[in-house]
DSSP file (Angstrom, degrees, kcal/mol; ACC not computed):
  #  RESIDUE AA STRUCTURE BP1 BP2  ACC     N-H-->O    O-->H-N    N-H-->O    O-->H-N    TCO  KAPPA ALPHA  PHI   PSI    X-CA   Y-CA   Z-CA
    1    1 A G              0   0    0      0, 0.0    41,-0.1     0, 0.0    40,-0.1   0.000 360.0 360.0 360.0-147.6   83.5  -13.9  244.2
    2    2 A S        +     0   0    0     39,-0.1     3,-0.0    38,-0.1    27,-0.0   0.307 360.0  31.7-119.8   7.3   80.1  -14.6  242.9
    3    3 A S  S    S+     0   0    0      1,-0.1     2,-0.3    38,-0.0    35,-0.0   0.637  86.4  93.9-136.2 -28.7   78.8  -17.4  245.1
    4    4 A F        +     0   0    0      3,-0.0     2,-0.4     2,-0.0    -1,-0.1  -0.541  39.2 174.4 -81.1 134.4   80.0  -17.3  248.7
    5    5 A T        -     0   0    0     -2,-0.3    -3,-0.0    -3,-0.0    36,-0.0  -0.996  42.3-105.7-131.5 130.9   78.0  -15.5  251.4
    6    6 A D    >   -     0   0    0     -2,-0.4     3,-2.1     1,-0.2     4,-0.4  -0.335  26.2-137.4 -52.1 124.3   79.1  -15.7  255.0
    7    7 A P  T 3  S+     0   0    0      0, 0.0     4,-0.2     0, 0.0    -1,-0.2   0.722 104.7  48.7 -61.5 -19.0   76.7  -18.1  256.7
    8    8 A E  T 3> S+     0   0    0      1,-0.1     4,-3.2     2,-0.1     5,-0.3   0.379  82.6 102.9 -97.5   2.4   76.4  -15.7  259.7
    9    9 A Y  H <> S+     0   0    0     -3,-2.1     4,-2.7     1,-0.2     5,-0.3   0.925  80.1  44.6 -54.5 -55.8   75.9  -12.6  257.5
   10   10 A A  H  > S+     0   0    0     -4,-0.4     4,-1.8     1,-0.2    -1,-0.2   0.907 118.4  44.1 -59.8 -44.0   72.1  -12.2  258.0
   11   11 A Y  H  > S+     0   0    0     -4,-0.2     4,-2.7     2,-0.2     5,-0.2   0.945 114.5  49.1 -65.7 -48.3   72.3  -12.8  261.8
   12   12 A N  H  X S+     0   0    0     -4,-3.2     4,-2.5     1,-0.2     5,-0.2   0.912 112.9  45.1 -61.8 -44.8   75.4  -10.6  262.3
   13   13 A I  H  X S+     0   0    0     -4,-2.7     4,-2.2    -5,-0.3    -1,-0.2   0.889 113.7  50.5 -70.0 -36.2   74.0   -7.6  260.4
   14   14 A Q  H  X S+     0   0    0     -4,-1.8     4,-2.0    -5,-0.3    -2,-0.2   0.939 113.9  44.3 -64.3 -46.2   70.6   -7.8  262.1
   15   15 A E  H  X S+     0   0    0     -4,-2.7     4,-1.6     2,-0.2    -2,-0.2   0.898 112.6  51.5 -66.6 -40.5   72.2   -8.0  265.5
   16   16 A A  H  <>S+     0   0    0     -4,-2.5     5,-2.5    -5,-0.2     4,-0.3   0.911 111.5  47.4 -64.0 -41.3   74.6   -5.2  264.8
   17   17 A R  H ><5S+     0   0    0     -4,-2.2     3,-1.3     1,-0.2    -1,-0.2   0.886 106.2  59.7 -65.3 -37.5   71.8   -2.9  263.6
   18   18 A T  H 3<5S+     0   0    0     -4,-2.0    -1,-0.2     1,-0.3    -2,-0.2   0.865 108.5  43.3 -59.4 -37.8   69.8   -3.8  266.7
   19   19 A V  T 3<5S-     0   0    0     -4,-1.6    -1,-0.3    -3,-0.2    -2,-0.2   0.357 123.2-102.5 -94.2   6.8   72.5   -2.4  269.0
   20   20 A G  T < 5 +     0   0    0     -3,-1.3    -3,-0.2    -4,-0.3     2,-0.1   0.614  65.0 153.0  91.7  12.9   73.0    0.7  266.9
   21   21 A F      < -     0   0    0     -5,-2.5     2,-0.6    -6,-0.2    -1,-0.2  -0.460  52.1-115.3 -72.5 147.3   76.3   -0.1  265.0
   22   22 A V        -     0   0    0     -2,-0.1     2,-0.3    30,-0.1    30,-0.1  -0.763  43.8-150.8 -75.4 122.1   76.9    1.5  261.7
   23   23 A C        +     0   0    0     -2,-0.6    30,-3.9    26,-0.1     2,-0.3  -0.692  21.5 174.7-103.1 151.2   76.9   -1.5  259.4
   24   24 A G        -     0   0    0     -2,-0.3     2,-0.5    28,-0.2    30,-0.1  -0.976  22.4-134.3-148.1 159.6   78.7   -2.2  256.2
   25   25 A V        -     0   0    0     28,-0.3    31,-1.8    -2,-0.3     2,-0.3  -0.980  16.8-154.4-127.9 128.2   79.2   -5.1  253.9
   26   26 A Y  E     -a   56   0A   0     -2,-0.5     2,-0.4    29,-0.2    31,-0.2  -0.767   2.3-159.0-105.6 137.0   82.5   -6.1  252.5
   27   27 A H  E     -a   57   0A   0     29,-2.5    31,-3.5    -2,-0.3     2,-0.8  -0.978  12.7-142.7-119.9 127.8   83.2   -8.0  249.2
   28   28 A F  E     -a   58   0A   0     -2,-0.4     2,-0.3    29,-0.2    31,-0.2  -0.808  27.0-136.7 -87.9 110.3   86.4   -9.9  248.5
   29   29 A Y        -     0   0    0     29,-2.6    31,-0.4    -2,-0.8    32,-0.3  -0.494  13.3-158.2 -74.2 130.4   87.0   -9.2  244.8
   30   30 A D    >   -     0   0    0     -2,-0.3     3,-2.0     1,-0.1     8,-0.1  -0.926   6.1-161.2-110.8 108.2   88.1  -12.3  242.7
   31   31 A P  T 3  S+     0   0    0      0, 0.0    -1,-0.1     0, 0.0    -2,-0.0   0.612  89.3  63.6 -66.4  -9.4   89.9  -11.3  239.5
   32   32 A G  T 3  S+     0   0    0      2,-0.1     2,-0.4    32,-0.0    31,-0.0   0.411  94.8  71.5 -91.6   1.8   89.2  -14.8  238.1
   33   33 A V  S <  S-     0   0    0     -3,-2.0    -3,-0.1     1,-0.0     5,-0.1  -0.920  98.2 -90.0-121.6 144.0   85.4  -14.3  238.2
   34   34 A S     >  -     0   0    0     -2,-0.4     4,-2.1     1,-0.2     5,-0.2  -0.220  28.8-140.3 -49.7 129.1   83.3  -12.1  235.9
   35   35 A P  H  > S+     0   0    0      0, 0.0     4,-2.3     0, 0.0     5,-0.2   0.839 103.4  55.2 -63.8 -31.1   82.9   -8.6  237.5
   36   36 A Q  H  > S+     0   0    0      2,-0.2     4,-2.5     1,-0.2     5,-0.2   0.925 108.2  47.6 -66.3 -43.5   79.2   -8.6  236.4
   37   37 A R  H  > S+     0   0    0      2,-0.2     4,-2.3     1,-0.2    -1,-0.2   0.891 112.1  50.2 -64.4 -38.9   78.5  -11.8  238.2
   38   38 A Q  H  X S+     0   0    0     -4,-2.1     4,-2.4     2,-0.2    -1,-0.2   0.920 111.3  48.1 -64.6 -43.0   80.3  -10.5  241.3
   39   39 A A  H  X S+     0   0    0     -4,-2.3     4,-2.9     2,-0.2     5,-0.2   0.919 111.1  50.7 -63.9 -43.3   78.3   -7.3  241.2
   40   40 A E  H  X S+     0   0    0     -4,-2.5     4,-2.6     1,-0.2    -1,-0.2   0.907 110.2  50.2 -60.6 -42.0   75.0   -9.2  240.8
   41   41 A H  H  X S+     0   0    0     -4,-2.3     4,-1.5     2,-0.2    -2,-0.2   0.934 113.0  45.8 -62.3 -45.7   75.9  -11.5  243.7
   42   42 A Y  H  X S+     0   0    0     -4,-2.4     4,-3.3     2,-0.2     3,-0.3   0.955 115.2  46.2 -61.1 -50.9   76.6   -8.5  245.9
   43   43 A I  H  < S+     0   0    0     -4,-2.9    -2,-0.2     1,-0.2    -1,-0.2   0.880 113.9  48.3 -62.7 -40.0   73.5   -6.6  244.9
   44   44 A N  H  < S+     0   0    0     -4,-2.6    -1,-0.2    -5,-0.2    -2,-0.2   0.758 121.0  37.1 -71.3 -24.4   71.3   -9.6  245.3
   45   45 A T  H  < S+     0   0    0     -4,-1.5     2,-0.7    -3,-0.3    -2,-0.2   0.840 106.5  67.2 -93.0 -39.5   72.7  -10.4  248.7
   46   46 A V     <  -     0   0    0     -4,-3.3     2,-0.8    -5,-0.2    -1,-0.1  -0.772  50.8-178.9-101.1 113.3   73.3   -7.0  250.3
   47   47 A K        -     0   0    0     -2,-0.7    -4,-0.1    -3,-0.1    -3,-0.0  -0.769  19.6-161.7-107.7  83.8   70.2   -4.8  251.1
   48   48 A L        -     0   0    0     -2,-0.8     2,-0.3     1,-0.1   -24,-0.0  -0.352   3.8-154.0 -68.9 146.9   71.8   -1.7  252.5
   49   49 A Q    >   -     0   0    0    -26,-0.1     3,-2.4     1,-0.1   113,-0.3  -0.749  34.7 -72.0-116.8 164.3   69.7    0.6  254.5
   50   50 A K  T 3  S+     0   0    0     -2,-0.3   113,-0.2     1,-0.3     3,-0.1  -0.329 122.6  25.1 -53.7 131.1   69.8    4.4  255.3
   51   51 A G  T 3  S+     0   0    0    111,-2.9    -1,-0.3     1,-0.4   112,-0.1   0.189  92.6 126.1  95.8 -15.8   72.8    5.0  257.6
   52   52 A D    <   -     0   0    0     -3,-2.4   110,-3.5   -30,-0.1    -1,-0.4  -0.327  69.8 -96.9 -70.3 158.3   74.7    1.9  256.5
   53   53 A F  B     -F  161   0B   0    -30,-3.9   -28,-0.3   108,-0.3   108,-0.3  -0.450  46.4-100.1 -69.1 146.1   78.3    2.3  255.3
   54   54 A V        -     0   0    0    106,-2.5   -29,-0.2     1,-0.1    -1,-0.1  -0.229  57.4 -73.0 -62.4 161.1   78.7    2.4  251.5
   55   55 A P        -     0   0    0      0, 0.0    34,-2.9     0, 0.0     2,-0.4  -0.221  48.3-151.2 -57.3 146.0   79.8   -0.9  249.9
   56   56 A V  E     -ab  26  89A   0    -31,-1.8   -29,-2.5    32,-0.2     2,-0.5  -0.979   6.8-163.4-121.4 132.1   83.4   -1.9  250.4
   57   57 A V  E     -ab  27  90A   0     32,-2.8    34,-3.0    -2,-0.4     2,-0.6  -0.973   9.4-149.2-118.4 124.6   85.4   -4.0  247.9
   58   58 A D  E     -ab  28  91A   0    -31,-3.5   -29,-2.6    -2,-0.5     2,-0.6  -0.813  14.9-174.4 -91.9 118.4   88.6   -5.7  249.1
   59   59 A V        +     0   0    0     32,-2.9    34,-0.4    -2,-0.6   -29,-0.1  -0.938  28.0 136.5-119.2 108.6   91.1   -6.0  246.2
   60   60 A E        +     0   0    0     -2,-0.6     2,-0.4   -31,-0.4    -1,-0.1   0.504  57.6  59.3-127.5 -12.9   94.2   -8.0  247.1
   61   61 A R        -     0   0    0    -32,-0.3    -1,-0.2     1,-0.1   -32,-0.0  -0.965  49.3-170.6-125.9 138.8   94.9  -10.2  244.1
   62   62 A S        -     0   0    0     -2,-0.4    -1,-0.1    -3,-0.1     3,-0.0   0.894   8.3-178.7 -92.3 -47.8   95.5   -9.2  240.5
   63   63 A G        +     0   0    0      1,-0.1     2,-0.3   -31,-0.0    -1,-0.1   0.393  69.6  21.4  67.5  -6.6   95.4  -12.6  238.8
   64   64 A R  S    S-     0   0    0      1,-0.1    -1,-0.1     0, 0.0   -32,-0.0  -0.865 110.9 -37.5-165.4-168.0   96.2  -10.9  235.5
   65   65 A S     >  -     0   0    0     -2,-0.3     4,-2.6     1,-0.1     5,-0.2  -0.305  54.1-117.7 -67.2 156.0   97.7   -7.7  234.1
   66   66 A S  H  > S+     0   0    0      1,-0.2     4,-2.8     2,-0.2     5,-0.2   0.870 115.5  55.9 -60.8 -36.8   97.1   -4.5  236.0
   67   67 A V  H  > S+     0   0    0      2,-0.2     4,-2.3     1,-0.2    -1,-0.2   0.925 110.2  44.2 -63.5 -45.0   95.3   -3.1  232.9
   68   68 A D  H  > S+     0   0    0      2,-0.2     4,-2.5     1,-0.2     5,-0.3   0.923 113.9  50.4 -65.3 -44.3   92.9   -6.0  232.8
   69   69 A L  H  X S+     0   0    0     -4,-2.6     4,-3.0     1,-0.2     5,-0.2   0.941 112.2  47.6 -58.5 -47.8   92.3   -5.9  236.6
   70   70 A Q  H  X S+     0   0    0     -4,-2.8     4,-2.2     1,-0.2    -2,-0.2   0.924 112.2  48.9 -60.6 -46.4   91.6   -2.1  236.4
   71   71 A R  H  X S+     0   0    0     -4,-2.3     4,-1.1     1,-0.2    -1,-0.2   0.927 117.1  41.0 -60.8 -46.3   89.2   -2.5  233.5
   72   72 A E  H  X S+     0   0    0     -4,-2.5     4,-1.9     2,-0.2    -2,-0.2   0.875 112.0  54.6 -73.7 -37.2   87.2   -5.3  235.1
   73   73 A L  H  X S+     0   0    0     -4,-3.0     4,-3.0    -5,-0.3     5,-0.2   0.893 105.2  55.0 -62.3 -38.5   87.3   -3.8  238.6
   74   74 A L  H  X S+     0   0    0     -4,-2.2     4,-2.7    -5,-0.2    -1,-0.2   0.853 103.8  54.8 -63.5 -33.9   85.8   -0.6  237.2
   75   75 A V  H  X S+     0   0    0     -4,-1.1     4,-1.9     2,-0.2    -1,-0.2   0.942 112.0  44.3 -61.2 -46.9   82.9   -2.7  235.7
   76   76 A F  H  X S+     0   0    0     -4,-1.9     4,-2.1     2,-0.2    -2,-0.2   0.945 115.5  46.7 -61.8 -50.4   82.2   -4.1  239.2
   77   77 A L  H  X S+     0   0    0     -4,-3.0     4,-2.8     1,-0.2     5,-0.2   0.902 111.4  51.3 -61.6 -42.9   82.5   -0.6  240.9
   78   78 A N  H  X S+     0   0    0     -4,-2.7     4,-2.5     1,-0.2    -1,-0.2   0.873 108.1  52.7 -64.0 -37.3   80.3    1.1  238.3
   79   79 A A  H  X S+     0   0    0     -4,-1.9     4,-2.0    -5,-0.2    -1,-0.2   0.925 112.5  44.3 -64.3 -44.0   77.6   -1.6  238.8
   80   80 A L  H  X S+     0   0    0     -4,-2.1     4,-3.0     2,-0.2     5,-0.4   0.921 113.8  50.2 -66.5 -42.5   77.6   -1.1  242.6
   81   81 A E  H  X S+     0   0    0     -4,-2.8     4,-1.9     1,-0.2     5,-0.2   0.901 111.1  49.3 -62.1 -40.9   77.7    2.7  242.2
   82   82 A S  H  < S+     0   0    0     -4,-2.5    -1,-0.2    -5,-0.2    -2,-0.2   0.901 116.4  42.0 -64.5 -41.2   74.8    2.6  239.8
   83   83 A H  H  < S+     0   0    0     -4,-2.0    -2,-0.2    -5,-0.2    -1,-0.2   0.936 126.2  29.7 -73.2 -47.6   72.7    0.4  242.1
   84   84 A Y  H  < S-     0   0    0     -4,-3.0    -3,-0.2     2,-0.2    -2,-0.2   0.628  97.7-127.7 -92.6 -14.6   73.4    2.0  245.4
   85   85 A G  S  < S+     0   0    0     -4,-1.9     2,-0.3    -5,-0.4    -4,-0.1   0.698  76.6  90.8  76.7  19.0   73.9    5.6  244.2
   86   86 A V  S    S-     0   0    0     -6,-0.4    -1,-0.2    -5,-0.2    -2,-0.2  -0.972  82.3-103.8-141.9 154.9   77.3    5.9  246.0
   87   87 A K        -     0   0    0     -2,-0.3   -33,-0.1    -3,-0.1    -9,-0.1  -0.677  41.7-126.3 -77.1 128.5   80.9    5.3  245.2
   88   88 A P        -     0   0    0      0, 0.0     2,-0.4     0, 0.0   -32,-0.2  -0.310  20.7-113.8 -67.7 159.3   82.2    2.1  246.9
   89   89 A I  E     -b   56   0A   0    -34,-2.9   -32,-2.8    20,-0.1     2,-0.6  -0.769  22.9-140.1 -90.7 139.4   85.3    2.2  249.1
   90   90 A I  E     -bc  57 111A   0     20,-2.5    22,-2.8    -2,-0.4     2,-0.5  -0.916  13.6-162.9-103.2 122.3   88.3    0.3  247.9
   91   91 A Y  E     +bc  58 112A   0    -34,-3.0   -32,-2.9    -2,-0.6     2,-0.3  -0.908  31.7 127.5-102.6 127.7   90.2   -1.7  250.5
   92   92 A T  E     - c   0 113A   0     20,-1.9    22,-2.0    -2,-0.5   -32,-0.1  -0.973  57.9 -84.9-164.8 169.3   93.7   -2.8  249.6
   93   93 A S  E  >  - c   0 114A   0    -34,-0.4     4,-2.4    -2,-0.3     5,-0.2  -0.465  37.7-117.7 -78.8 157.9   97.3   -2.6  250.8
   94   94 A T  H  > S+     0   0    0     20,-1.5     4,-2.2     1,-0.2     5,-0.2   0.889 116.5  51.7 -62.3 -37.8   99.4    0.4  250.0
   95   95 A K  H  > S+     0   0    0     19,-0.3     4,-2.2     2,-0.2    -1,-0.2   0.916 110.2  47.3 -65.9 -43.4  101.8   -1.9  248.0
   96   96 A F  H  >>S+     0   0    0      2,-0.2     4,-3.3     1,-0.2     5,-0.8   0.905 111.4  51.6 -65.5 -41.2   99.0   -3.4  245.9
   97   97 A R  H  X5S+     0   0    0     -4,-2.4     4,-1.5     1,-0.2    -1,-0.2   0.937 112.4  45.4 -60.4 -46.1   97.5    0.1  245.3
   98   98 A R  H  <5S+     0   0    0     -4,-2.2     4,-0.3    -5,-0.2    -1,-0.2   0.889 120.2  40.6 -64.1 -39.3  100.8    1.4  244.1
   99   99 A R  H  <5S+     0   0    0     -4,-2.2    -2,-0.2    -5,-0.2    -1,-0.2   0.867 134.4  11.2 -79.3 -38.3  101.5   -1.7  241.9
  100  100 A H  H  <5S+     0   0    0     -4,-3.3    -3,-0.2    -5,-0.2   -30,-0.2   0.650 128.4  41.4-121.1 -20.5   98.0   -2.3  240.4
  101  101 A L     << +     0   0    0     -4,-1.5     2,-2.1    -5,-0.8     5,-0.2   0.096  68.0 125.9-120.6  23.1   95.6    0.6  241.0
  102  102 A N        +     0   0    0     -4,-0.3     2,-0.3    -6,-0.2    -4,-0.1  -0.509  44.2 115.0 -83.1  72.4   97.9    3.5  240.4
  103  103 A N  S >  S-     0   0    0     -2,-2.1     3,-2.3     1,-0.1     4,-0.4  -0.998  74.3-124.8-144.7 137.4   95.6    5.1  237.8
  104  104 A Q  G >  S+     0   0    0     -2,-0.3     3,-1.2     1,-0.3     4,-0.4   0.751 104.6  75.5 -56.8 -24.4   93.8    8.4  238.0
  105  105 A L  G 3  S+     0   0    0      1,-0.3     3,-0.3     2,-0.1    -1,-0.3   0.776  99.5  44.1 -58.6 -25.3   90.5    6.5  237.3
  106  106 A F  G X  S+     0   0    0     -3,-2.3     3,-1.7    -5,-0.2    -1,-0.3   0.519  87.1  89.9 -97.9  -6.7   90.6    5.3  240.9
  107  107 A D  T <  S+     0   0    0     -3,-1.2    -1,-0.2    -4,-0.4    -2,-0.1   0.730  81.9  59.2 -65.3 -21.0   91.5    8.6  242.5
  108  108 A S  T 3  S+     0   0    0     -4,-0.4    -1,-0.3    -3,-0.3    -2,-0.1   0.548  90.5  88.4 -85.0  -5.8   87.9    9.6  242.9
  109  109 A Y  S <  S-     0   0    0     -3,-1.7     2,-0.2     1,-0.0   -20,-0.1  -0.707  85.2-114.6 -91.3 141.9   87.2    6.5  245.1
  110  110 A P        -     0   0    0      0, 0.0   -20,-2.5     0, 0.0     2,-0.4  -0.562  35.3-146.2 -69.4 137.8   87.7    6.5  248.8
  111  111 A F  E     -c   90   0A   0     -2,-0.2    17,-3.2   -22,-0.2    18,-1.7  -0.881  17.6-163.5-112.2 141.0   90.5    4.2  249.9
  112  112 A W  E     -cd  91 129A   0    -22,-2.8   -20,-1.9    -2,-0.4     2,-0.3  -0.965  26.3-160.9-116.0 105.6   90.8    2.1  253.0
  113  113 A V  E     -cd  92 130A   0     16,-2.6    18,-3.2    -2,-0.6     2,-0.6  -0.693  12.4-148.3-100.0 143.4   94.5    1.1  253.1
  114  114 A A  E     +cd  93 131A   0    -22,-2.0   -20,-1.5    -2,-0.3   -19,-0.3  -0.937  33.1 146.3-107.4 122.8   96.2   -1.7  255.0
  115  115 A H        -     0   0    0     16,-2.2     3,-0.5    -2,-0.6     2,-0.2  -0.749  33.3-149.2-156.1 105.4   99.7   -1.1  256.1
  116  116 A Y        +     0   0    0     -2,-0.2    17,-0.2     1,-0.2    16,-0.1  -0.449  62.5   5.0 -87.6 147.7  100.6   -2.7  259.4
  117  117 A Y  S    S+     0   0    0     15,-2.3     2,-0.3     1,-0.2    -1,-0.2   0.795  93.9 115.5  61.1  37.4  103.0   -1.8  262.2
  118  118 A V  S    S-     0   0    0     -3,-0.5    -1,-0.2    14,-0.3    -3,-0.1  -0.871  73.2-120.0-128.4 165.1  104.1    1.6  260.8
  119  119 A V  S    S-     0   0    0     -2,-0.3    -1,-0.1     1,-0.3    -2,-0.1   0.825  97.6  -3.0 -74.4 -33.0  103.6    5.2  262.1
  120  120 A R  S    S-     0   0    0     -4,-0.1    -1,-0.3    -3,-0.0     2,-0.1  -0.977  91.0 -85.7-153.3 154.5  101.7    6.2  259.0
  121  121 A P        -     0   0    0      0, 0.0     2,-1.8     0, 0.0    -6,-0.1  -0.392  38.8-122.4 -67.3 140.1  100.7    4.4  255.8
  122  122 A D  S    S+     0   0    0     -2,-0.1     2,-0.3     2,-0.0     0, 0.0  -0.586  70.3 109.6 -84.8  80.4  103.4    4.5  253.0
  123  123 A T        -     0   0    0     -2,-1.8     4,-0.1     2,-0.1   -28,-0.0  -0.990  55.5-156.8-152.2 145.0  101.4    6.1  250.3
  124  124 A D  S    S+     0   0    0     -2,-0.3     2,-0.2     2,-0.1    -1,-0.1   0.380  75.5  92.0 -98.4   2.3  101.3    9.5  248.5
  125  125 A K  S    S-     0   0    0      1,-0.1    -2,-0.1     0, 0.0     2,-0.1  -0.606  88.2 -93.6 -94.6 156.8   97.7    8.9  247.5
  126  126 A A        -     0   0    0     -2,-0.2     2,-0.3   -19,-0.1    -1,-0.1  -0.357  43.8-177.2 -67.6 146.6   94.6   10.0  249.5
  127  127 A W        -     0   0    0      1,-0.1   -15,-0.2   -17,-0.1     3,-0.1  -0.988  25.0-164.9-143.3 151.2   93.1    7.6  252.0
  128  128 A R  S    S+     0   0    0    -17,-3.2    23,-3.6    -2,-0.3     2,-0.3   0.755  80.0  25.2-101.6 -38.0   90.0    7.7  254.2
  129  129 A M  E     -dE 112 150A   0    -18,-1.7   -16,-2.6    21,-0.2     2,-0.4  -0.951  61.9-159.3-132.1 151.4   90.8    4.7  256.5
  130  130 A W  E     -dE 113 149A   0     19,-2.5    19,-2.3    -2,-0.3     2,-0.8  -0.979   8.9-153.5-133.3 119.7   93.9    3.0  257.5
  131  131 A Q  E     +dE 114 148A   0    -18,-3.2   -16,-2.2    -2,-0.4    17,-0.3  -0.837  22.7 172.3 -89.3 110.1   94.1   -0.5  258.9
  132  132 A F  E     +     0   0A   0     15,-1.4   -15,-2.3    -2,-0.8     2,-0.3   0.553  56.0  18.8-103.9  -9.0   97.2   -0.4  261.0
  133  133 A T  E     - E   0 147A   0     14,-1.2    14,-2.3   -17,-0.2    -1,-0.2  -0.990  39.3-164.3-156.7 153.9   97.2   -3.7  262.8
  134  134 A D  E    S+     0   0A   0     -2,-0.3    12,-0.2    12,-0.3    10,-0.1   0.058  87.3  70.2-116.4  19.5   95.7   -7.1  262.6
  135  135 A H  E     +     0   0A   0      9,-0.1     2,-0.2    12,-0.1    11,-0.2  -0.253  64.6 132.3-135.8  45.7   96.6   -7.9  266.2
  136  136 A A  E     - E   0 145A   0      9,-2.9     9,-2.4    -3,-0.2     2,-0.4  -0.665  44.7-136.4-100.3 156.0   94.4   -5.7  268.5
  137  137 A S        -     0   0    0     -2,-0.2     2,-0.4     7,-0.2     7,-0.1  -0.921  17.7-176.1-113.6 137.6   92.5   -6.8  271.5
  138  138 A I    >   -     0   0    0      3,-0.5     3,-2.2    -2,-0.4     5,-0.0  -0.999  35.4-105.3-131.2 133.8   88.9   -5.8  272.4
  139  139 A D  T 3  S+     0   0    0     -2,-0.4     3,-0.1     1,-0.3    -2,-0.0  -0.312 107.6  24.4 -54.7 133.4   87.0   -6.7  275.5
  140  140 A G  T 3  S+     0   0    0      1,-0.2     2,-0.5     2,-0.0    -1,-0.3   0.290 101.8  94.4  93.5 -10.2   84.5   -9.4  274.8
  141  141 A I    <   -     0   0    0     -3,-2.2    -3,-0.5     1,-0.1    -1,-0.2  -0.972  58.0-160.8-116.7 122.6   86.3  -10.8  271.7
  142  142 A S  S    S+     0   0    0     -2,-0.5     2,-0.2    -3,-0.1    -1,-0.1   0.715  70.4  58.8 -77.9 -21.1   88.5  -13.7  272.4
  143  143 A E  S    S-     0   0    0      1,-0.1    -5,-0.4    -5,-0.0     2,-0.1  -0.630  95.3 -90.3-105.3 164.8   90.6  -13.5  269.2
  144  144 A Y        -     0   0    0     -2,-0.2     2,-0.3    -7,-0.1    -7,-0.2  -0.420  45.8-163.4 -69.0 150.1   92.8  -10.7  267.9
  145  145 A V  E     -E  136   0A   0     -9,-2.4    -9,-2.9    -2,-0.1     2,-0.2  -0.844  22.9 -96.1-130.7 166.1   91.1   -8.2  265.5
  146  146 A D  E     -     0   0A   0     -2,-0.3     2,-0.4   -12,-0.2   -12,-0.3  -0.538  33.7-151.6 -78.1 149.5   92.0   -5.6  263.0
  147  147 A F  E     -E  133   0A   0    -14,-2.3   -15,-1.4    -2,-0.2   -14,-1.2  -0.971  13.7-171.5-124.3 143.3   92.2   -2.0  264.1
  148  148 A N  E     -E  131   0A   0     -2,-0.4     2,-0.4   -17,-0.3   -17,-0.2  -0.902  16.4-144.9-133.8 157.3   91.6    1.0  261.8
  149  149 A V  E     -E  130   0A   0    -19,-2.3   -19,-2.5    -2,-0.3     2,-0.5  -0.974  13.6-145.9-120.3 137.2   91.9    4.8  261.9
  150  150 A F  E     -E  129   0A   0     -2,-0.4     2,-0.8   -21,-0.2   -21,-0.2  -0.902   9.7-148.0-101.6 132.5   89.5    7.1  260.1
  151  151 A K        +     0   0    0    -23,-3.6     2,-0.3    -2,-0.5    -2,-0.0  -0.873  61.3  36.7-102.5 107.9   91.0   10.3  258.6
  152  152 A G  S    S-     0   0    0     -2,-0.8     2,-0.1     4,-0.0    -2,-0.1  -0.879  86.4 -59.3 146.2-176.5   88.4   13.1  258.7
  153  153 A S     >  -     0   0    0     -2,-0.3     4,-2.3     1,-0.1     5,-0.1  -0.307  52.4 -98.1 -91.2 176.0   85.6   14.6  260.7
  154  154 A E  H  > S+     0   0    0      1,-0.2     4,-2.7     2,-0.2     5,-0.2   0.880 128.2  53.8 -61.4 -37.5   82.3   13.1  261.8
  155  155 A S  H  > S+     0   0    0      2,-0.2     4,-1.4     1,-0.2    -1,-0.2   0.896 106.8  50.7 -63.4 -40.1   80.8   14.8  258.7
  156  156 A D  H  4 S+     0   0    0      2,-0.2     4,-0.4     1,-0.2    -2,-0.2   0.917 111.2  49.0 -62.0 -43.3   83.4   13.1  256.5
  157  157 A F  H >< S+     0   0    0     -4,-2.3     3,-1.9     1,-0.2    -2,-0.2   0.939 109.3  51.5 -61.7 -46.6   82.5    9.8  258.1
  158  158 A N  H >< S+     0   0    0     -4,-2.7     3,-1.5     1,-0.3    -1,-0.2   0.762  97.5  67.2 -64.4 -24.0   78.8   10.4  257.6
  159  159 A S  T 3< S+     0   0    0     -4,-1.4    -1,-0.3     1,-0.3    -2,-0.2   0.672  95.1  59.3 -68.9 -14.4   79.4   11.2  253.9
  160  160 A L  T <  S+     0   0    0     -3,-1.9  -106,-2.5    -4,-0.4     2,-0.3   0.098  92.0  91.1 -98.7  20.7   80.4    7.5  253.5
  161  161 A R  B <  S-F   53   0B   0     -3,-1.5  -108,-0.3  -108,-0.3     2,-0.2  -0.852  88.6 -96.3-115.7 153.5   77.0    6.3  254.7
  162  162 A I              0   0    0   -110,-3.5  -111,-2.9  -113,-0.3  -110,-0.1  -0.477 360.0 360.0 -67.8 131.6   73.9    5.6  252.6
  163  163 A K              0   0    0     -2,-0.2    -1,-0.1  -113,-0.2  -113,-0.1   0.428 360.0 360.0 -85.1 360.0   71.5    8.6  252.6
């Protein structure tokens, strides 16, 4: 949206950078809020640095017609692209992409698709990352976490980082 910021954001990103993680900042897109206000909130909050992951926008709710969602989402994406100089990544489920973002206007964006508990994501569209489970275990984290696969080379991965 246009007002919420994770209260742990500043601490978490500082600590992650300190130990050498590639950091990225994720925005949950709210179709009920002005895309300009959402972009302003992201830009005012997120100070990406060289080596950080490009902006990521999570789109899971339509809230309106697909045509309206697409038009307004493009306003948001274009604002971020203009500010950061990179195309944001769109995170969504394969079903949502097929239902609401199946438009050539989005084919130039890298996609991070969520499709759990399958051998491969059910999509005929290109994707860069695949979130295949929300129930993985990692040493040192007491709760279950999401697990993802990146499709590409190290050079492909680095192309999704701020220059």
